C-alpha positions, 0 to 999 in steps of 0.5 A, spaced: 623 755 733 626 752 740 633 748 739 634 743 744 640 739 745 639 732 750 645 728 752 643 721 754 637 721 749 638 714 747 633 711 753 629 712 759 628 720 761 632 723 755 629 719 750 622 720 753 624 728 753 626 728 746 619 725 744 616 731 748 620 736 745 619 733 738 611 734 739 612 741 741 616 742 734 623 743 737 629 742 733 633 737 736 640 735 737 641 728 741 647 725 744 648 718 747 655 713 746 653 710 739 649 712 733 646 706 733 642 707 739 640 714 737 638 713 730 631 710 732 630 715 737 631 720 731 626 717 727 621 717 732 622 724 734 621 726 726 615 722 726 612 726 732 613 733 729 621 735 730 622 738 724 630 737 724 634 732 728 641 732 729 645 725 731 651 727 735 654 720 738 659 721 744 662 717 749 662 722 755 667 718 759 672 721 755 673 728 757 678 731 751 673 731 746 668 735 750 670 742 747 669 739 740 662 736 742 659 742 744 662 746 738 658 740 734 652 741 738 652 748 737 653 749 730 648 743 728 643 749 727 646 755 729 646 755 736 642 752 742 636 755 746 636 749 751 641 744 753 638 738 758 644 734 761 641 728 762 646 722 761 649 718 767 651 712 770 649 708 777 653 703 781 651 697 785 657 696 790 659 698 797 664 703 799 669 697 800 667 694 793 668 700 789 675 701 786 678 708 785 677 706 778 670 706 778 669 712 782 673 716 777 668 713 772 662 715 775 665 722 777 667 723 769 660 721 766 656 724 772 659 730 774 665 732 770 662 731 763 656 736 765 660 741 768 665 741 762 659 741 757 656 747 761 663 751 762 663 750 754 656 753 753 657 759 758 660 764 753 656 762 747 650 762 751 652 769 754 654 772 747 647 770 744 643 773 750 642 767 754 639 760 754 637 755 759 641 749 762 637 743 765 641 738 769 639 731 772 641 730 779 638 725 783 635 724 790 641 720 791 645 727 791 641 729 797 643 724 802 647 718 802 644 711 800 647 704 801 651 701 794 651 708 791 657 712 794 660 714 787 653 716 784 651 720 791 658 723 790 657 725 783 650 727 784 651 732 790 657 735 786 652 737 781 648 741 786 654 745 788 656 746 781 650 748 778 647 752 783 654 756 783 653 757 775 646 760 776 648 765 781 654 767 777 650 767 770 643 769 772 644 776 770 647 774 763 640 771 761 642 764 763 637 760 767 638 753 770 633 747 772 636 742 776 632 736 775 632 731 781 628 724 780 627 719 785 624 712 782 623 712 775 622 706 771 628 706 766 634 701 765 639 705 769 639 699 774 641 694 768 647 698 766 649 700 773 656 698 775 657 692 779 663 689 782 669 689 777 665 694 773 661 689 770 653 691 768 649 690 774 644 687 769 638 687 774 632 691 774 631 693 781 624 692 784 624 700 786 626 702 779 621 697 776 615 700 781 617 707 779 613 712 775 613 712 767 618 715 763 612 719 760 610 722 766 617 724 768 618 727 761 612 731 762 614 734 769 621 735 766 620 739 760 614 743 763 619 745 769 625 747 764 620 751 759 617 755 766 624 756 768 623 753 775 630 752 779 629 745 781 623 740 780 623 733 784 620 727 779 617 721 782 613 718 787 612 717 795 620 716 795 621 724 794 618 725 802 625 723 804 628 729 801 623 733 806 625 728 811 633 730 810 631 737 810 627 737 817 629 731 820 636 729 818 637 724 824 631 720 822 633 721 815 640 717 817 636 712 820 632 710 815 638 710 810 641 705 814 635 701 814 632 702 807 633 696 802 639 698 797 634 697 791 
């Protein structure tokens, strides 16, 4: 029986993926900042077929507790087969309006937390004969985009870290799947940091027009189960990834002109 730990499991992609794994009969450990957010998700996971669900709330902006968090997740069911590091936060501020405090918050949650969790997992997975780590980046980690300086930086850093991790740990039976979403219909824009660190509180038109979390979760869970190195999740906006790869100058022009929503 597969045992899966998902961070950012209280809503959006993480919640939808929890239900997808539950339907497949996996035991689940789910993490988000508060137990109140997680309990309804846990109940629905059980209804959908998960034999056991452990609720493990934690605020990933606090790095000191990461080792204990990983230990608790690992011990919940005596080990983990798959870990999906999905939790994250975005922003809606220009470089000029982004404080260093906000940059550090974005990097702490979007980069240092998944990197720290992965470092704690590695020796445990290696001793057990292997495991699988999925991590949510973004097409914003492929190229710079207006009003996302900290978010783009953190997501780009995830590529460097997890591609290195895979190169070093492949022979130990550890596999990595980098999940790269474009526009998916979640509440990430509502919670994005605005000027002064306040929630943006608006559903961006681009986000509202994205694919559903159900469609995204089908593709993500399938890719992780198949052991794919990377999976792009979204619609026509994913073309920008290939524009950047083959026509970087054109990508730069488009990034300057696209509306930052």
